[in-house]
C-alpha positions as CSV (number, residue, x, y, z in Angstrom):
1,P,-109.5,95.9,117.8
2,R,-109.2,99.1,115.9
3,L,-106.6,100.5,118.2
4,A,-104.6,97.3,117.9
5,D,-104.7,97.7,114.1
6,A,-103.7,101.4,114.4
7,A,-100.8,100.4,116.6
8,A,-99.6,97.8,114.1
9,I,-99.7,100.3,111.3
10,I,-97.9,102.9,113.4
11,V,-95.1,100.5,114.4
12,Q,-94.7,99.4,110.8
13,S,-94.5,103.1,109.6
14,A,-92.2,104.3,112.3
15,F,-89.8,101.3,112.6
16,A,-89.7,99.4,109.3
17,T,-86.3,100.0,107.6
18,T,-85.2,101.1,111.1
19,G,-87.1,104.4,110.6
20,Q,-84.6,105.4,107.9
21,R,-86.9,106.5,105.0
22,C,-88.4,109.8,104.2
23,T,-92.0,108.5,104.7
24,A,-91.4,107.0,108.1
25,A,-93.6,108.2,110.9
26,R,-91.6,110.5,113.1
27,R,-94.4,112.2,115.1
28,L,-97.6,110.8,116.3
29,I,-100.4,113.1,117.1
30,V,-103.1,111.4,119.2
31,K,-106.4,112.6,120.6
32,E,-106.2,112.7,124.4
33,S,-109.3,110.5,124.7
34,V,-107.5,107.5,123.1
35,H,-103.9,108.3,124.1
36,E,-103.7,105.8,127.0
37,A,-105.4,103.0,125.2
38,L,-103.4,103.4,122.0
39,M,-100.1,103.5,124.0
40,A,-101.2,100.3,125.8
41,E,-101.3,98.7,122.4
42,L,-98.3,100.5,120.7
43,V,-95.6,100.3,123.3
44,P,-95.7,96.5,124.0
45,L,-95.8,95.8,120.2
46,A,-92.7,98.0,119.6
47,R,-90.9,96.5,122.6
48,R,-91.2,93.0,120.9
49,L,-89.5,94.1,117.7
50,M,-86.3,92.1,117.0
51,V,-83.2,94.1,116.1
52,G,-80.2,92.4,114.6
53,D,-78.2,91.4,111.5
54,P,-80.5,91.6,108.5
55,L,-79.2,88.2,107.4
56,G,-79.7,86.7,110.8
57,E,-82.0,83.8,111.7
58,P,-84.6,84.4,112.8
59,Q,-84.7,87.4,110.5
60,P,-85.1,90.6,112.6
61,F,-87.7,93.3,112.0
62,M,-85.0,96.0,112.2
63,G,-81.4,96.1,111.2
64,P,-78.8,98.8,112.0
65,V,-79.0,102.5,111.3
66,I,-76.6,103.6,108.5
67,D,-73.5,104.0,110.7
68,N,-72.1,104.5,114.2
69,R,-72.2,108.3,113.9
70,A,-75.9,108.2,113.1
71,A,-76.5,105.9,116.0
72,E,-74.7,108.2,118.4
73,M,-76.6,111.3,117.1
74,L,-79.9,109.5,117.6
75,M,-79.0,108.5,121.1
76,Q,-78.0,112.1,121.9
77,S,-81.3,113.3,120.5
78,F,-83.2,110.9,122.6
79,V,-81.4,112.1,125.8
80,A,-81.8,115.7,124.7
81,L,-85.6,115.3,124.4
82,L,-85.7,113.6,127.8
83,T,-83.7,116.4,129.3
84,A,-86.1,119.0,127.8
85,G,-89.1,117.3,129.4
86,G,-89.9,114.4,127.2
87,R,-91.4,111.4,128.9
88,P,-90.0,108.0,127.8
89,L,-92.6,105.4,126.8
90,L,-90.0,103.1,125.4
91,H,-86.3,103.7,125.9
92,M,-84.1,103.6,122.8
93,R,-81.1,101.4,123.5
94,R,-77.8,100.7,121.8
95,S,-77.2,97.0,122.5
96,V,-73.6,96.8,121.1
97,P,-71.5,100.0,121.7
98,D,-69.4,99.6,118.5
99,L,-72.2,98.7,116.2
100,P,-75.1,100.9,115.0
101,F,-78.0,98.7,116.3
102,L,-80.7,100.7,118.1
103,S,-83.9,99.5,119.6
104,P,-87.0,101.4,118.8
105,G,-87.7,104.4,121.0
106,I,-91.0,106.2,121.8
107,I,-91.0,109.5,123.7
108,D,-94.0,111.7,124.6
109,V,-92.9,115.2,123.8
110,T,-96.3,116.8,124.7
111,D,-94.7,118.9,127.5
112,V,-91.5,119.8,125.7
113,P,-91.5,123.5,125.1
114,D,-89.7,124.8,122.0
115,R,-89.1,121.3,120.7
116,P,-86.6,121.5,117.9
117,D,-88.0,120.8,114.4
118,I,-85.2,118.4,113.5
119,E,-85.7,115.3,111.3
120,L,-84.4,112.3,113.3
121,F,-83.7,109.7,110.7
122,G,-84.0,106.5,112.7
123,P,-86.2,104.4,115.1
124,L,-87.4,107.2,117.3
125,L,-91.2,108.0,117.4
126,Q,-92.2,111.3,119.1
């Protein structure tokens, strides 16, 4: 149960306000001994998050990122991390091309050499 609690706190920190606050979790450092078990709790929980109009019914957990430019930059960053050797645990998706709604993304960057130290202001957990 403690890993389930940790996963809930991580999801809340990384994806509340669509990851657009200075205190949002951007990087998750996990002991190798609990990595698999924690991801088994974390990924399904993040996958279930509803993304949509903040005034919609039922009310979603995540709304849009600030604008289309930010959404595009986040998608490009996700692809760049994959290209550099990142392993997707949960693919970030853009459901409507002309609106800035992104689903949460989780990418394992353990094997990415020279990973850029760039703050990605959105729903992408590394």
